[in-house]
Predicted model as a PDB file, atoms N, CA, C, CB and O in Angstrom, pLDDT in the B-factor column:
MODEL        1                                                                  
ATOM      1  N   MET A   1       8.370  16.837   2.446  1.00 87.00           N  
ATOM      2  CA  MET A   1       7.678  15.916   2.375  1.00 87.00           C  
ATOM      3  C   MET A   1       8.238  14.773   3.639  1.00 87.00           C  
ATOM      4  CB  MET A   1       7.709  15.525   0.889  1.00 87.00           C  
ATOM      5  O   MET A   1       9.399  14.406   3.460  1.00 87.00           O  
ATOM      6  N   THR A   2       7.485  14.145   4.964  1.00 89.00           N  
ATOM      7  CA  THR A   2       7.905  13.291   5.696  1.00 89.00           C  
ATOM      8  C   THR A   2       7.289  11.887   5.242  1.00 89.00           C  
ATOM      9  CB  THR A   2       7.652  13.717   7.008  1.00 89.00           C  
ATOM     10  O   THR A   2       6.445  11.635   4.382  1.00 89.00           O  
ATOM     11  N   GLU A   3       8.226  10.795   6.392  1.00 89.00           N  
ATOM     12  CA  GLU A   3       8.238   9.620   5.556  1.00 89.00           C  
ATOM     13  C   GLU A   3       7.340   9.244   5.383  1.00 89.00           C  
ATOM     14  CB  GLU A   3       8.796   8.717   5.792  1.00 89.00           C  
ATOM     15  O   GLU A   3       7.118   8.502   4.426  1.00 89.00           O  
ATOM     16  N   GLN A   4       6.007   9.782   6.674  1.00 91.00           N  
ATOM     17  CA  GLN A   4       4.710   9.380   6.208  1.00 91.00           C  
ATOM     18  C   GLN A   4       3.927   9.506   4.932  1.00 91.00           C  
ATOM     19  CB  GLN A   4       4.062   9.835   6.913  1.00 91.00           C  
ATOM     20  O   GLN A   4       3.315   8.770   4.158  1.00 91.00           O  
ATOM     21  N   GLU A   5       4.216  10.730   5.063  1.00 92.00           N  
ATOM     22  CA  GLU A   5       4.090  11.787   2.934  1.00 92.00           C  
ATOM     23  C   GLU A   5       4.234  10.163   2.091  1.00 92.00           C  
ATOM     24  CB  GLU A   5       6.474  13.508   2.149  1.00 92.00           C  
ATOM     25  O   GLU A   5       3.407   9.335   1.709  1.00 92.00           O  
ATOM     26  N   ILE A   6       5.556  10.241   2.062  1.00 93.00           N  
ATOM     27  CA  ILE A   6       6.576   9.314   1.615  1.00 93.00           C  
ATOM     28  C   ILE A   6       5.608   7.956   0.805  1.00 93.00           C  
ATOM     29  CB  ILE A   6       7.595   8.789   3.129  1.00 93.00           C  
ATOM     30  O   ILE A   6       5.139   7.688  -0.302  1.00 93.00           O  
ATOM     31  N   VAL A   7       5.678   7.497   1.887  1.00 94.00           N  
ATOM     32  CA  VAL A   7       4.493   5.850   2.224  1.00 94.00           C  
ATOM     33  C   VAL A   7       3.180   5.761   1.832  1.00 94.00           C  
ATOM     34  CB  VAL A   7       4.136   5.491   3.827  1.00 94.00           C  
ATOM     35  O   VAL A   7       2.665   4.741   1.376  1.00 94.00           O  
ATOM     36  N   LYS A   8       2.448   7.166   2.060  1.00 95.00           N  
ATOM     37  CA  LYS A   8       1.021   7.347   1.520  1.00 95.00           C  
ATOM     38  C   LYS A   8       0.897   7.366   0.427  1.00 95.00           C  
ATOM     39  CB  LYS A   8       0.388   8.309   1.806  1.00 95.00           C  
ATOM     40  O   LYS A   8       0.145   6.635  -0.218  1.00 95.00           O  
ATOM     41  N   LYS A   9       1.862   8.501  -0.140  1.00 95.00           N  
ATOM     42  CA  LYS A   9       1.853   8.339  -2.146  1.00 95.00           C  
ATOM     43  C   LYS A   9       1.863   7.300  -2.414  1.00 95.00           C  
ATOM     44  CB  LYS A   9       3.033   8.823  -3.147  1.00 95.00           C  
ATOM     45  O   LYS A   9       0.884   6.679  -2.828  1.00 95.00           O  
ATOM     46  N   SER A  10       3.230   6.755  -2.202  1.00 95.00           N  
ATOM     47  CA  SER A  10       3.337   5.564  -2.948  1.00 95.00           C  
ATOM     48  C   SER A  10       2.254   4.349  -3.120  1.00 95.00           C  
ATOM     49  CB  SER A  10       4.392   5.062  -2.451  1.00 95.00           C  
ATOM     50  O   SER A  10       1.757   3.758  -4.079  1.00 95.00           O  
ATOM     51  N   VAL A  11       2.124   4.269  -1.428  1.00 96.00           N  
ATOM     52  CA  VAL A  11       1.289   3.016  -1.614  1.00 96.00           C  
ATOM     53  C   VAL A  11      -0.394   3.705  -2.854  1.00 96.00           C  
ATOM     54  CB  VAL A  11       0.744   2.353   0.515  1.00 96.00           C  
ATOM     55  O   VAL A  11      -1.069   3.073  -3.668  1.00 96.00           O  
ATOM     56  N   SER A  12      -0.484   5.426  -2.334  1.00 96.00           N  
ATOM     57  CA  SER A  12      -1.491   5.917  -3.113  1.00 96.00           C  
ATOM     58  C   SER A  12      -0.915   4.962  -4.817  1.00 96.00           C  
ATOM     59  CB  SER A  12      -1.454   7.973  -3.030  1.00 96.00           C  
ATOM     60  O   SER A  12      -1.309   3.845  -5.152  1.00 96.00           O  
ATOM     61  N   GLU A  13       0.060   5.840  -5.586  1.00 96.00           N  
ATOM     62  CA  GLU A  13       0.264   5.221  -6.799  1.00 96.00           C  
ATOM     63  C   GLU A  13       0.080   3.668  -7.267  1.00 96.00           C  
ATOM     64  CB  GLU A  13       1.409   5.522  -6.982  1.00 96.00           C  
ATOM     65  O   GLU A  13      -0.320   3.330  -8.382  1.00 96.00           O  
ATOM     66  N   ILE A  14       0.394   2.911  -6.357  1.00 96.00           N  
ATOM     67  CA  ILE A  14      -0.100   1.894  -6.428  1.00 96.00           C  
ATOM     68  C   ILE A  14      -1.581   1.674  -7.374  1.00 96.00           C  
ATOM     69  CB  ILE A  14      -0.131   1.645  -5.143  1.00 96.00           C  
ATOM     70  O   ILE A  14      -1.887   1.564  -8.562  1.00 96.00           O  
ATOM     71  N   PHE A  15      -2.169   1.687  -6.210  1.00 97.00           N  
ATOM     72  CA  PHE A  15      -3.604   1.408  -6.544  1.00 97.00           C  
ATOM     73  C   PHE A  15      -3.885   1.801  -7.387  1.00 97.00           C  
ATOM     74  CB  PHE A  15      -4.481   1.687  -5.904  1.00 97.00           C  
ATOM     75  O   PHE A  15      -4.391   1.125  -8.283  1.00 97.00           O  
ATOM     76  N   LYS A  16      -3.564   3.772  -7.517  1.00 96.00           N  
ATOM     77  CA  LYS A  16      -4.650   4.309  -9.170  1.00 96.00           C  
ATOM     78  C   LYS A  16      -3.191   3.359 -10.344  1.00 96.00           C  
ATOM     79  CB  LYS A  16      -4.773   7.275  -9.619  1.00 96.00           C  
ATOM     80  O   LYS A  16      -2.902   4.177 -11.218  1.00 96.00           O  
ATOM     81  N   LYS A  17      -2.493   2.281 -10.509  1.00 95.00           N  
ATOM     82  CA  LYS A  17      -1.727   2.028 -11.433  1.00 95.00           C  
ATOM     83  C   LYS A  17      -2.321   0.821 -11.539  1.00 95.00           C  
ATOM     84  CB  LYS A  17      -0.336   2.170 -11.273  1.00 95.00           C  
ATOM     85  O   LYS A  17      -2.081   0.165 -12.553  1.00 95.00           O  
ATOM     86  N   ASN A  18      -3.413   0.161 -10.295  1.00 95.00           N  
ATOM     87  CA  ASN A  18      -4.526  -0.826 -10.628  1.00 95.00           C  
ATOM     88  C   ASN A  18      -5.611   0.110 -10.499  1.00 95.00           C  
ATOM     89  CB  ASN A  18      -4.680  -2.187  -9.656  1.00 95.00           C  
ATOM     90  O   ASN A  18      -6.262   0.043  -9.456  1.00 95.00           O  
ATOM     91  N   GLY A  19      -5.931   0.971 -11.361  1.00 96.00           N  
ATOM     92  CA  GLY A  19      -7.077   1.040 -11.826  1.00 96.00           C  
ATOM     93  C   GLY A  19      -8.017   2.292 -10.790  1.00 96.00           C  
ATOM     94  O   GLY A  19      -8.473   3.347 -11.229  1.00 96.00           O  
ATOM     95  N   TYR A  20      -8.131   1.738  -9.176  1.00 96.00           N  
ATOM     96  CA  TYR A  20      -8.265   2.036  -8.266  1.00 96.00           C  
ATOM     97  C   TYR A  20      -8.918   4.720  -8.115  1.00 96.00           C  
ATOM     98  CB  TYR A  20      -6.592   1.088  -7.734  1.00 96.00           C  
ATOM     99  O   TYR A  20      -8.568   5.716  -7.481  1.00 96.00           O  
ATOM    100  N   ASN A  21      -9.544   4.474  -8.800  1.00 93.00           N  
ATOM    101  CA  ASN A  21      -9.079   6.681  -8.300  1.00 93.00           C  
ATOM    102  C   ASN A  21      -9.540   6.918  -7.741  1.00 93.00           C  
ATOM    103  CB  ASN A  21      -9.216   8.093  -8.977  1.00 93.00           C  
ATOM    104  O   ASN A  21      -9.496   8.117  -7.464  1.00 93.00           O  
ATOM    105  N   GLU A  22     -10.428   6.068  -7.018  1.00 95.00           N  
ATOM    106  CA  GLU A  22     -11.754   7.163  -6.046  1.00 95.00           C  
ATOM    107  C   GLU A  22     -11.673   6.352  -4.763  1.00 95.00           C  
ATOM    108  CB  GLU A  22     -13.829   7.186  -6.763  1.00 95.00           C  
ATOM    109  O   GLU A  22     -12.552   5.651  -4.261  1.00 95.00           O  
ATOM    110  N   LEU A  23      -9.815   6.711  -4.119  1.00 94.00           N  
ATOM    111  CA  LEU A  23      -9.666   6.351  -3.284  1.00 94.00           C  
ATOM    112  C   LEU A  23     -10.371   5.976  -1.783  1.00 94.00           C  
ATOM    113  CB  LEU A  23      -9.067   6.823  -3.440  1.00 94.00           C  
ATOM    114  O   LEU A  23     -10.234   4.906  -1.190  1.00 94.00           O  
ATOM    115  N   SER A  24     -11.027   6.947  -1.411  1.00 93.00           N  
ATOM    116  CA  SER A  24     -11.881   7.037  -0.917  1.00 93.00           C  
ATOM    117  C   SER A  24     -13.171   6.007  -0.597  1.00 93.00           C  
ATOM    118  CB  SER A  24     -11.982   7.857  -1.392  1.00 93.00           C  
ATOM    119  O   SER A  24     -13.943   5.582   0.263  1.00 93.00           O  
ATOM    120  N   ARG A  25     -12.888   5.974  -1.569  1.00 95.00           N  
ATOM    121  CA  ARG A  25     -14.748   4.131  -1.956  1.00 95.00           C  
ATOM    122  C   ARG A  25     -13.767   2.945  -1.670  1.00 95.00           C  
ATOM    123  CB  ARG A  25     -15.761   3.637  -4.670  1.00 95.00           C  
ATOM    124  O   ARG A  25     -14.474   1.937  -1.683  1.00 95.00           O  
ATOM    125  N   LEU A  26     -12.504   2.602  -1.425  1.00 97.00           N  
ATOM    126  CA  LEU A  26     -12.090   1.109  -1.714  1.00 97.00           C  
ATOM    127  C   LEU A  26     -12.742   0.028  -0.107  1.00 97.00           C  
ATOM    128  CB  LEU A  26      -9.922   1.124  -1.918  1.00 97.00           C  
ATOM    129  O   LEU A  26     -13.150   0.321   1.017  1.00 97.00           O  
ATOM    130  N   THR A  27     -12.581  -0.875  -0.647  1.00 97.00           N  
ATOM    131  CA  THR A  27     -13.261  -1.101   0.307  1.00 97.00           C  
ATOM    132  C   THR A  27     -11.905  -2.871   0.604  1.00 97.00           C  
ATOM    133  CB  THR A  27     -15.326  -1.145  -0.190  1.00 97.00           C  
ATOM    134  O   THR A  27     -10.804  -3.235   0.192  1.00 97.00           O  
ATOM    135  N   GLN A  28     -13.116  -3.443   1.651  1.00 97.00           N  
ATOM    136  CA  GLN A  28     -11.252  -4.603   1.856  1.00 97.00           C  
ATOM    137  C   GLN A  28     -11.070  -5.575   0.972  1.00 97.00           C  
ATOM    138  CB  GLN A  28     -11.005  -5.718   3.382  1.00 97.00           C  
ATOM    139  O   GLN A  28      -9.893  -5.930   0.918  1.00 97.00           O  
ATOM    140  N   ARG A  29     -11.888  -6.219   0.161  1.00 97.00           N  
ATOM    141  CA  ARG A  29     -11.400  -6.827  -0.495  1.00 97.00           C  
ATOM    142  C   ARG A  29     -10.384  -5.896  -1.646  1.00 97.00           C  
ATOM    143  CB  ARG A  29     -12.435  -7.616  -0.870  1.00 97.00           C  
ATOM    144  O   ARG A  29      -9.275  -6.396  -1.836  1.00 97.00           O  
ATOM    145  N   ASP A  30     -10.729  -4.446  -2.497  1.00 97.00           N  
ATOM    146  CA  ASP A  30      -9.856  -3.834  -2.928  1.00 97.00           C  
ATOM    147  C   ASP A  30      -9.072  -3.756  -2.321  1.00 97.00           C  
ATOM    148  CB  ASP A  30     -10.021  -3.022  -3.261  1.00 97.00           C  
ATOM    149  O   ASP A  30      -8.202  -3.117  -2.914  1.00 97.00           O  
ATOM    150  N   TYR A  31      -8.597  -4.184  -0.865  1.00 98.00           N  
ATOM    151  CA  TYR A  31      -7.202  -3.831  -0.177  1.00 98.00           C  
ATOM    152  C   TYR A  31      -6.376  -5.457  -0.340  1.00 98.00           C  
ATOM    153  CB  TYR A  31      -7.475  -3.214   1.793  1.00 98.00           C  
ATOM    154  O   TYR A  31      -5.179  -5.716  -0.465  1.00 98.00           O  
ATOM    155  N   ASP A  32      -7.287  -6.135  -0.292  1.00 97.00           N  
ATOM    156  CA  ASP A  32      -6.432  -7.566  -1.083  1.00 97.00           C  
ATOM    157  C   ASP A  32      -6.918  -7.872  -1.439  1.00 97.00           C  
ATOM    158  CB  ASP A  32      -5.839  -8.614  -0.782  1.00 97.00           C  
ATOM    159  O   ASP A  32      -7.808  -8.687  -1.197  1.00 97.00           O  
ATOM    160  N   HIS A  33      -6.382  -7.062  -2.711  1.00 97.00           N  
ATOM    161  CA  HIS A  33      -6.349  -8.005  -4.212  1.00 97.00           C  
ATOM    162  C   HIS A  33      -5.245  -6.606  -4.577  1.00 97.00           C  
ATOM    163  CB  HIS A  33      -8.352  -8.339  -5.500  1.00 97.00           C  
ATOM    164  O   HIS A  33      -4.742  -6.634  -5.700  1.00 97.00           O  
ATOM    165  N   ILE A  34      -5.045  -5.966  -4.086  1.00 97.00           N  
ATOM    166  CA  ILE A  34      -4.072  -4.882  -4.306  1.00 97.00           C  
ATOM    167  C   ILE A  34      -2.784  -5.767  -3.437  1.00 97.00           C  
ATOM    168  CB  ILE A  34      -4.651  -3.129  -3.584  1.00 97.00           C  
ATOM    169  O   ILE A  34      -1.902  -6.350  -4.069  1.00 97.00           O  
ATOM    170  N   SER A  35      -2.825  -5.763  -2.129  1.00 97.00           N  
ATOM    171  CA  SER A  35      -2.319  -6.825  -1.752  1.00 97.00           C  
ATOM    172  C   SER A  35      -1.584  -8.279  -2.310  1.00 97.00           C  
ATOM    173  CB  SER A  35      -3.093  -6.967  -1.263  1.00 97.00           C  
ATOM    174  O   SER A  35      -0.420  -8.577  -2.039  1.00 97.00           O  
ATOM    175  N   GLN A  36      -2.547  -9.156  -3.180  1.00 96.00           N  
ATOM    176  CA  GLN A  36      -2.323  -9.486  -4.404  1.00 96.00           C  
ATOM    177  C   GLN A  36      -1.283  -9.560  -5.463  1.00 96.00           C  
ATOM    178  CB  GLN A  36      -2.909  -9.032  -4.717  1.00 96.00           C  
ATOM    179  O   GLN A  36      -0.809 -10.484  -6.124  1.00 96.00           O  
ATOM    180  N   GLN A  37      -1.082  -8.232  -5.401  1.00 95.00           N  
ATOM    181  CA  GLN A  37      -0.914  -7.962  -6.935  1.00 95.00           C  
ATOM    182  C   GLN A  37       0.629  -7.268  -6.129  1.00 95.00           C  
ATOM    183  CB  GLN A  37      -2.401  -6.727  -8.068  1.00 95.00           C  
ATOM    184  O   GLN A  37       1.575  -7.840  -6.670  1.00 95.00           O  
ATOM    185  N   ILE A  38       1.246  -6.072  -4.855  1.00 96.00           N  
ATOM    186  CA  ILE A  38       1.655  -7.164  -4.830  1.00 96.00           C  
ATOM    187  C   ILE A  38       2.854  -7.932  -4.381  1.00 96.00           C  
ATOM    188  CB  ILE A  38       1.514  -7.280  -5.638  1.00 96.00           C  
ATOM    189  O   ILE A  38       4.074  -7.768  -4.369  1.00 96.00           O  
ATOM    190  N   GLU A  39       2.267  -8.548  -4.133  1.00 96.00           N  
ATOM    191  CA  GLU A  39       2.806 -10.601  -3.701  1.00 96.00           C  
ATOM    192  C   GLU A  39       3.459 -11.247  -5.579  1.00 96.00           C  
ATOM    193  CB  GLU A  39       0.348 -12.172  -3.018  1.00 96.00           C  
ATOM    194  O   GLU A  39       4.460 -11.667  -6.160  1.00 96.00           O  
ATOM    195  N   THR A  40       2.064 -10.912  -5.783  1.00 95.00           N  
ATOM    196  CA  THR A  40       2.745 -11.604  -7.497  1.00 95.00           C  
ATOM    197  C   THR A  40       3.627 -10.315  -8.140  1.00 95.00           C  
ATOM    198  CB  THR A  40       1.107 -12.069  -8.990  1.00 95.00           C  
ATOM    199  O   THR A  40       4.128 -10.719  -9.189  1.00 95.00           O  
ATOM    200  N   VAL A  41       3.973  -8.992  -7.902  1.00 94.00           N  
ATOM    201  CA  VAL A  41       5.502  -9.186  -8.649  1.00 94.00           C  
ATOM    202  C   VAL A  41       6.446  -8.971  -7.859  1.00 94.00           C  
ATOM    203  CB  VAL A  41       5.855  -8.297  -9.799  1.00 94.00           C  
ATOM    204  O   VAL A  41       7.502  -8.783  -8.464  1.00 94.00           O  
ATOM    205  N   THR A  42       6.590  -8.873  -5.904  1.00 95.00           N  
ATOM    206  CA  THR A  42       7.654  -8.589  -5.383  1.00 95.00           C  
ATOM    207  C   THR A  42       7.735  -9.568  -4.791  1.00 95.00           C  
ATOM    208  CB  THR A  42       7.819  -7.556  -4.787  1.00 95.00           C  
ATOM    209  O   THR A  42       8.715  -9.325  -4.086  1.00 95.00           O  
ATOM    210  N   ALA A  43       7.404 -10.587  -4.530  1.00 95.00           N  
ATOM    211  CA  ALA A  43       7.379 -12.010  -3.797  1.00 95.00           C  
ATOM    212  C   ALA A  43       7.170 -11.446  -2.059  1.00 95.00           C  
ATOM    213  CB  ALA A  43       9.159 -13.059  -4.138  1.00 95.00           C  
ATOM    214  O   ALA A  43       7.821 -12.131  -1.270  1.00 95.00           O  
ATOM    215  N   THR A  44       6.571 -10.612  -1.593  1.00 95.00           N  
ATOM    216  CA  THR A  44       6.182 -10.040  -0.738  1.00 95.00           C  
ATOM    217  C   THR A  44       4.516  -9.642  -0.090  1.00 95.00           C  
ATOM    218  CB  THR A  44       6.845  -9.248  -1.068  1.00 95.00           C  
ATOM    219  O   THR A  44       3.744  -8.696  -0.250  1.00 95.00           O  
ATOM    220  N   LEU A  45       4.485 -11.007   0.753  1.00 96.00           N  
ATOM    221  CA  LEU A  45       3.084 -10.864   1.269  1.00 96.00           C  
ATOM    222  C   LEU A  45       2.715  -9.495   2.655  1.00 96.00           C  
ATOM    223  CB  LEU A  45       2.782 -12.544   1.901  1.00 96.00           C  
ATOM    224  O   LEU A  45       3.132  -9.588   3.810  1.00 96.00           O  
ATOM    225  N   ILE A  46       1.796  -8.236   2.073  1.00 96.00           N  
ATOM    226  CA  ILE A  46       1.389  -7.248   2.557  1.00 96.00           C  
ATOM    227  C   ILE A  46      -0.222  -7.185   3.190  1.00 96.00           C  
ATOM    228  CB  ILE A  46       1.683  -6.416   1.578  1.00 96.00           C  
ATOM    229  O   ILE A  46      -1.019  -6.486   2.564  1.00 96.00           O  
ATOM    230  N   SER A  47      -0.639  -7.813   4.258  1.00 97.00           N  
ATOM    231  CA  SER A  47      -1.936  -7.575   4.576  1.00 97.00           C  
ATOM    232  C   SER A  47      -2.265  -6.148   3.749  1.00 97.00           C  
ATOM    233  CB  SER A  47      -2.117  -7.526   6.235  1.00 97.00           C  
ATOM    234  O   SER A  47      -1.672  -5.085   3.567  1.00 97.00           O  
ATOM    235  N   GLY A  48      -3.760  -6.834   3.291  1.00 97.00           N  
ATOM    236  CA  GLY A  48      -5.115  -6.053   2.382  1.00 97.00           C  
ATOM    237  C   GLY A  48      -4.818  -5.176   4.263  1.00 97.00           C  
ATOM    238  O   GLY A  48      -4.927  -3.952   4.191  1.00 97.00           O  
ATOM    239  N   THR A  49      -4.630  -5.488   5.111  1.00 96.00           N  
ATOM    240  CA  THR A  49      -5.287  -4.704   6.686  1.00 96.00           C  
ATOM    241  C   THR A  49      -3.632  -3.442   6.944  1.00 96.00           C  
ATOM    242  CB  THR A  49      -5.513  -6.557   8.681  1.00 96.00           C  
ATOM    243  O   THR A  49      -3.812  -2.277   7.301  1.00 96.00           O  
ATOM    244  N   THR A  50      -2.234  -3.997   6.681  1.00 96.00           N  
ATOM    245  CA  THR A  50      -1.331  -2.780   6.834  1.00 96.00           C  
ATOM    246  C   THR A  50      -1.145  -2.174   5.990  1.00 96.00           C  
ATOM    247  CB  THR A  50      -0.267  -2.877   7.191  1.00 96.00           C  
ATOM    248  O   THR A  50      -0.391  -1.201   5.970  1.00 96.00           O  
ATOM    249  N   ILE A  51      -2.086  -2.802   4.667  1.00 97.00           N  
ATOM    250  CA  ILE A  51      -2.017  -1.711   3.153  1.00 97.00           C  
ATOM    251  C   ILE A  51      -3.035  -0.523   3.493  1.00 97.00           C  
ATOM    252  CB  ILE A  51      -2.692  -2.618   1.413  1.00 97.00           C  
ATOM    253  O   ILE A  51      -2.772   0.632   3.158  1.00 97.00           O  
ATOM    254  N   ARG A  52      -4.405  -0.917   4.289  1.00 96.00           N  
ATOM    255  CA  ARG A  52      -5.036   0.259   4.644  1.00 96.00           C  
ATOM    256  C   ARG A  52      -4.230   1.367   5.252  1.00 96.00           C  
ATOM    257  CB  ARG A  52      -6.019  -0.062   5.477  1.00 96.00           C  
ATOM    258  O   ARG A  52      -4.143   2.568   4.999  1.00 96.00           O  
ATOM    259  N   ARG A  53      -3.587   0.467   6.264  1.00 95.00           N  
ATOM    260  CA  ARG A  53      -2.796   1.486   7.223  1.00 95.00           C  
ATOM    261  C   ARG A  53      -1.549   2.093   7.092  1.00 95.00           C  
ATOM    262  CB  ARG A  53      -2.603   0.978   8.300  1.00 95.00           C  
ATOM    263  O   ARG A  53      -0.965   2.773   7.936  1.00 95.00           O  
ATOM    264  N   LEU A  54      -1.091   1.717   5.676  1.00 96.00           N  
ATOM    265  CA  LEU A  54      -0.446   2.392   5.206  1.00 96.00           C  
ATOM    266  C   LEU A  54      -0.663   3.792   4.616  1.00 96.00           C  
ATOM    267  CB  LEU A  54      -0.113   1.738   4.647  1.00 96.00           C  
ATOM    268  O   LEU A  54       0.050   4.781   4.784  1.00 96.00           O  
ATOM    269  N   LEU A  55      -1.836   3.678   3.860  1.00 95.00           N  
ATOM    270  CA  LEU A  55      -2.288   4.228   3.219  1.00 95.00           C  
ATOM    271  C   LEU A  55      -2.817   5.367   3.396  1.00 95.00           C  
ATOM    272  CB  LEU A  55      -2.740   3.681   2.891  1.00 95.00           C  
ATOM    273  O   LEU A  55      -2.772   6.372   2.685  1.00 95.00           O  
ATOM    274  N   ASN A  56      -3.623   5.066   4.950  1.00 93.00           N  
ATOM    275  CA  ASN A  56      -3.823   5.961   5.637  1.00 93.00           C  
ATOM    276  C   ASN A  56      -3.315   7.151   7.225  1.00 93.00           C  
ATOM    277  CB  ASN A  56      -4.564   5.438   5.572  1.00 93.00           C  
ATOM    278  O   ASN A  56      -3.621   8.067   7.988  1.00 93.00           O  
ATOM    279  N   GLY A  57      -2.007   5.788   6.651  1.00 90.00           N  
ATOM    280  CA  GLY A  57      -1.490   6.886   7.408  1.00 90.00           C  
ATOM    281  C   GLY A  57      -1.491   7.110   8.871  1.00 90.00           C  
ATOM    282  O   GLY A  57      -1.317   8.122   9.550  1.00 90.00           O  
ATOM    283  N   ASP A  58      -1.845   5.321   9.292  1.00 91.00           N  
ATOM    284  CA  ASP A  58      -1.961   4.868  10.367  1.00 91.00           C  
ATOM    285  C   ASP A  58      -1.324   4.251  10.919  1.00 91.00           C  
ATOM    286  CB  ASP A  58      -2.611   4.509  10.470  1.00 91.00           C  
ATOM    287  O   ASP A  58      -1.645   3.225  11.519  1.00 91.00           O  
ATOM    288  N   PHE A  59      -0.039   4.846  10.824  1.00 88.00           N  
ATOM    289  CA  PHE A  59       1.378   4.175  11.325  1.00 88.00           C  
ATOM    290  C   PHE A  59       2.432   5.085  12.267  1.00 88.00           C  
ATOM    291  CB  PHE A  59       2.247   3.772   9.938  1.00 88.00           C  
ATOM    292  O   PHE A  59       2.597   6.208  11.790  1.00 88.00           O  
ATOM    293  N   SER A  60       3.077   4.866  13.337  1.00 88.00           N  
ATOM    294  CA  SER A  60       4.026   5.624  14.235  1.00 88.00           C  
ATOM    295  C   SER A  60       5.489   5.575  13.588  1.00 88.00           C  
ATOM    296  CB  SER A  60       4.035   4.957  15.768  1.00 88.00           C  
ATOM    297  O   SER A  60       6.314   6.487  13.660  1.00 88.00           O  
ATOM    298  N   ARG A  61       5.596   4.806  13.185  1.00 89.00           N  
ATOM    299  CA  ARG A  61       7.231   4.847  12.706  1.00 89.00           C  
ATOM    300  C   ARG A  61       7.153   4.181  11.625  1.00 89.00           C  
ATOM    301  CB  ARG A  61       8.414   4.181  13.650  1.00 89.00           C  
ATOM    302  O   ARG A  61       6.062   3.744  11.260  1.00 89.00           O  
ATOM    303  N   LEU A  62       8.202   3.989  10.962  1.00 89.00           N  
ATOM    304  CA  LEU A  62       8.506   3.577   9.509  1.00 89.00           C  
ATOM    305  C   LEU A  62       8.133   1.869   9.438  1.00 89.00           C  
ATOM    306  CB  LEU A  62      10.308   3.938   9.115  1.00 89.00           C  
ATOM    307  O   LEU A  62       8.533   1.122  10.330  1.00 89.00           O  
ATOM    308  N   PRO A  63       7.226   1.300   8.131  1.00 93.00           N  
ATOM    309  CA  PRO A  63       7.152  -0.120   8.287  1.00 93.00           C  
ATOM    310  C   PRO A  63       8.957  -0.742   8.039  1.00 93.00           C  
ATOM    311  CB  PRO A  63       5.874  -0.742   6.989  1.00 93.00           C  
ATOM    312  O   PRO A  63      10.112  -0.323   7.964  1.00 93.00           O  
ATOM    313  N   GLN A  64       8.160  -1.986   7.996  1.00 93.00           N  
ATOM    314  CA  GLN A  64       9.380  -2.957   8.143  1.00 93.00           C  
ATOM    315  C   GLN A  64      10.521  -2.636   6.242  1.00 93.00           C  
ATOM    316  CB  GLN A  64       8.409  -5.131   8.380  1.00 93.00           C  
ATOM    317  O   GLN A  64      10.026  -2.258   5.180  1.00 93.00           O  
ATOM    318  N   ILE A  65      11.631  -2.884   6.438  1.00 94.00           N  
ATOM    319  CA  ILE A  65      12.075  -2.478   5.521  1.00 94.00           C  
ATOM    320  C   ILE A  65      11.908  -3.477   4.575  1.00 94.00           C  
ATOM    321  CB  ILE A  65      13.174  -2.041   5.731  1.00 94.00           C  
ATOM    322  O   ILE A  65      12.511  -3.061   3.585  1.00 94.00           O  
ATOM    323  N   ALA A  66      11.369  -4.701   4.288  1.00 93.00           N  
ATOM    324  CA  ALA A  66      10.879  -5.568   3.003  1.00 93.00           C  
ATOM    325  C   ALA A  66       9.361  -4.884   3.059  1.00 93.00           C  
ATOM    326  CB  ALA A  66      10.937  -7.583   3.206  1.00 93.00           C  
ATOM    327  O   ALA A  66       9.100  -4.488   1.923  1.00 93.00           O  
ATOM    328  N   THR A  67       8.278  -4.608   3.974  1.00 94.00           N  
ATOM    329  CA  THR A  67       7.196  -3.669   3.752  1.00 94.00           C  
ATOM    330  C   THR A  67       7.838  -2.669   2.907  1.00 94.00           C  
ATOM    331  CB  THR A  67       6.567  -3.061   5.065  1.00 94.00           C  
ATOM    332  O   THR A  67       7.955  -3.262   1.835  1.00 94.00           O  
ATOM    333  N   LEU A  68       8.375  -1.373   2.745  1.00 94.00           N  
ATOM    334  CA  LEU A  68       9.114  -0.389   1.991  1.00 94.00           C  
ATOM    335  C   LEU A  68       9.391  -0.775   0.448  1.00 94.00           C  
ATOM    336  CB  LEU A  68      10.440  -0.163   2.721  1.00 94.00           C  
ATOM    337  O   LEU A  68       8.884  -0.314  -0.575  1.00 94.00           O  
ATOM    338  N   ASN A  69      10.445  -1.858   0.644  1.00 93.00           N  
ATOM    339  CA  ASN A  69      10.889  -2.421  -0.961  1.00 93.00           C  
ATOM    340  C   ASN A  69       9.053  -2.866  -1.617  1.00 93.00           C  
ATOM    341  CB  ASN A  69      12.336  -4.386  -0.801  1.00 93.00           C  
ATOM    342  O   ASN A  69       8.541  -2.341  -2.606  1.00 93.00           O  
ATOM    343  N   ALA A  70       8.459  -3.821  -0.823  1.00 94.00           N  
ATOM    344  CA  ALA A  70       8.158  -4.087  -2.600  1.00 94.00           C  
ATOM    345  C   ALA A  70       6.743  -2.907  -1.745  1.00 94.00           C  
ATOM    346  CB  ALA A  70       7.663  -6.492  -3.647  1.00 94.00           C  
ATOM    347  O   ALA A  70       5.599  -3.332  -1.584  1.00 94.00           O  
ATOM    348  N   ILE A  71       7.052  -1.873  -1.435  1.00 93.00           N  
ATOM    349  CA  ILE A  71       5.988  -1.147  -1.907  1.00 93.00           C  
ATOM    350  C   ILE A  71       6.001   0.324  -3.207  1.00 93.00           C  
ATOM    351  CB  ILE A  71       5.522  -0.722  -0.555  1.00 93.00           C  
ATOM    352  O   ILE A  71       5.312   1.109  -3.860  1.00 93.00           O  
ATOM    353  N   SER A  72       7.953  -0.340  -2.733  1.00 89.00           N  
ATOM    354  CA  SER A  72       8.827   0.486  -4.278  1.00 89.00           C  
ATOM    355  C   SER A  72       8.736   0.047  -5.001  1.00 89.00           C  
ATOM    356  CB  SER A  72      10.117   0.742  -4.585  1.00 89.00           C  
ATOM    357  O   SER A  72       8.531   0.752  -5.989  1.00 89.00           O  
ATOM    358  N   GLY A  73       8.783  -1.235  -5.195  1.00 74.00           N  
ATOM    359  CA  GLY A  73       8.912  -1.827  -6.159  1.00 74.00           C  
ATOM    360  C   GLY A  73       7.895  -2.058  -7.487  1.00 74.00           C  
ATOM    361  O   GLY A  73       8.263  -2.756  -8.432  1.00 74.00           O  
TER     362      GLY A  73                                                      
ENDMDL                                                                          
END                                                                             
């Protein structure tokens, strides 16, 4: 499993834990909601747009350490 796949799987699990089972039907509001949930739990703000990129694997290098810590927490 690549690092990108691990990040995508981690973000996917966050959505599933919050009741989002159909990831292909997410709206920007859903991404923003998860952003708020992550911030509540970890005190780290990750924008809804960044969460969308992470979930879709739209990144060429690993995210910052703070972002990785937040999605793993």
